[in-house]
Steps between C-alpha positions, in 0.01 A plus 500: 500500500600858438393716792496878493396682811356851518443484874707306748548489872822420675475189710591489867824326408591781261417767754726325746777522243502129420478414132347179374732361235369294211851401389790305646870491415697177529878495485689191391875444501582293192864428426613797705273735309187643652180449304183684590145388447194722526177320583168666415238270645137605535333834435724781379470760777183398680508850645548746216823697489350773282603821674719298736865605489629244749411163345639557147811658650549194720459268201754701298744501791484123537526448125814709477652370824697247297638458151511232237226308326176424681217251466139605555248230584138603441185334626240773514142579392598866452421806706586870512579627151713786636713259702537273197599791278768620740638150557508450123698822456741416782572157355543645150752751636689239703855460368516122526302240307153423634372147450128474566359158586123458516431236761125452458328825406591842365166670455398860442746740665741212570526436125624859457781439749590181312559705184804660668693175483807479280384142469151381593451132575174331592436176681339248263192511723492879547251747355521864398202735472459850357193722512382860517562703816208547737418744777229620735383859470234709671348819364290658229515440124806725463686304765405175327626640170830599663531152645443347156757729341753412769442129446563547129830672574601229745421238238724678249783491751451130569495430127841665470651232724335219303599653166866543599523137610296329228538731198131436442269747327329729752154430356547129557625561853197722565263228376669242721460729801135572414426127500691427824736249341663206676809323361662177597879493495536390139254761371674772700824406325331493158360850553826637639387560858753240614833381363499140609355228721662384821638144501461483122732240352490277805359148482135598487202398296417678178436869571145626525333687217515879501160604632334836542148574616303803611235559762273635227532184292441275801194703605354491150563127476318438829209723400469315170475170683238640737272626221233233425549343162218511247342158451616329185244478222373142491296333225206287621523128428184512286658755263818296472296190409312695229831627354639148494189378323534770235868412446418132464258562207 
């Protein structure tokens, strides 16, 4: 999900100066060299950092606390679009290589962060989802119009990240977002959202087919099945017998 917040309240934990982190850094010493792994697990900023100077600054500080290449593991349904945009920019500006590995799910805002990877790899059982940004707004028709215009601008920004990574036509990207499109690992690679599949080449069964589906298509399919079918036109037995008699003469 993409979440945009017009109104937000600071939680008691924030007021107390304690920040709830939605990320975790893991340091590994491999062959005398330190490797760092960033884990994004769960909702991206369950408490919006829009207008919050502390949380993004803390993320940037931890990101730049070390050097060298990093690995980013993502398993997230999405979240705050502003947080995702800033994390994307920070990872894009990072001097080392960024390898993104999608563990199970990179949906909505999390898929934007994934686009910052120098290399993006997906688990063979992972999914990626892209869709239009959403928000909640209160006000008169002018306020609703402003909210719609802002959503359009946010969508354009999100499309920039997808376009840079995939090289895909913006109209096609827009259509995919309109439909809320889901990709399995192979389809994500085919479309350019990912560069490869984790564990590919190991002794595994034949890889799955590249699949993509949309919420719209699934909904329409279900509605079609729910609509009562018209009874098939049937010919009475008496008429069939008469036709057979005519053919026999």
